[in-house]
C-alpha positions, 0 to 999 in steps of 0.5 A, a space after each residue: 535552387 532556381 531551375 531553368 524553365 521553358 526548355 525542351 525536355 525528354 522523359 525517360 521511363 524504365 521498369 526492370 520487368 514486364 510485370 512492373 508495366 502493370 503496377 503502380 510504377 509502370 511505364 505509363 504511370 511514370 510518363 504521366 507523372 513526368 509530363 505533369 512535372 514538365 507542365 508545372 515547370 513550363 518545359 515542352 516535352 518533345 520525346 518520351 523514351 521507355 525501357 522495359 527491361 533491366 540492364 546497363 547503359 550499353 544494353 538499354 535501347 531506349 537509353 541509347 536512343 535518348 543519348 543519341 537524341 541529346 547528342 543531336 541537340 548538343 548545342 542547346 540544353 535539354 532537360 531529362 525528366 525521370 520519375 525517381 532516381 531508381 529509374 535511372 539506375 539501381 546502384 551508385 556506380 551505374 548512376 554516376 556513369 549514366 549521369 555523366 553520359 547524359 551531361 556529356 551530351 547536353 542533358 540536364 536531369 530533373 525529377 519531381 522526386 529529387 532536386 538535382 544540383 552541382 553543389 556539394 550538398 545536392 550531390 551528397 543527397 543524390 549519392 545517398 539516394 542512389 546508394 539507398 536504391 542499390 541497397 534496396 535492390 540487393 535486399 530485395 534480391 536476398 529476400 527473394 533468394 531466401 523465400 525461394 530457398 525456404 520453399 525449395 526446402 519444403 519440396 517445391 521447385 523454384 526455378 524454370 520448369 524442366 522439360 516435361 513439366 510446367 507450372 500450374 496453380 494447385 490448391 494448397 500448394 500455389 504454383 506446382 510442377 505438373 507433368 505435361 504430355 507428350 513431353 513427360 512420357 518422352 523424357 520418362 521413356 528416355 530415362 527408363 531406357 538409359 537405366 535399363 540399358 535399352 540405350 547403351 550411351 548418352 549418344 543413343 538417348 540424344 538420337 532418341 530425343 532427336 527422333 521425337 518431333 515434339 521434343 524441343 530442339 536447338 535452332 539447328 534441329 538437334 539436341 546437344 550431349 550437354 542437354 542430354 547429360 543435364 536431363 539424366 542428372 536431374 533428380 527432379 524427374 524422380 519426384 525429389 529435389 536437391 539444390 547443391 548451391 543452396 546446401 539443400 540435400 536430396 528430399 521428397 518433392 511435392 510434385 509427381 515424378 516421371 520415374 522412381 527414385 530407384 530408376 534415378 539411382 540406377 542412372 547415376 550408377 551408370 553415369 558416375 559409378 555411384 
């Protein structure tokens, strides 16, 4: 297929996480490759747009800025250069929506990795590549979940650390939950106090947390009862782990608990009568 040359062009780059910005498919690497392609085609790059987070059409600020820029130049064709089809979207439906949105404001997609066209064969290849990209994203998600589940089954917490802990790299364990002070002691005091009856209700635990300057609070300076309930119900503070959504029953964790398992069970007895 013969391509138009000597056109104005914009470059669109995207990564779905800040970690990717330092990897081989980071924003700078994508930009370099797209600018090189534009030079080869004889296009003049007039603007570069970069998104550094995942999201749909509406939630990508650089995508929105690019569409507005193209709309302002609707009367003349502007080439939109992307490094790879996955940089536009990681799914067929999203890809088609974005492609249509770009076309509607006078943009014409080009890439050093794929030949875009309006004929049936070109569209078939494009749609297949978009579907493959979607499958790869879903497969990566499944593999990540499976690795996290297996690690959790071995007693390692695989989620955001609860208040009172943070992650440290420990020899023989990798990233391990480690208590962080003074938050760990504050949480331990609240949990033990509720188990022993020092705090007669969740509201009293709430007031205790609010009285501690170091305890993280909401924007209004308070602690919600829901937050208190979540802390009281977390078995992780007893040095154990369970994840119901993954069918992982209560088991000893690799991290140090802030309270004993007996104290945790006393808390559950007070909360739920079990």
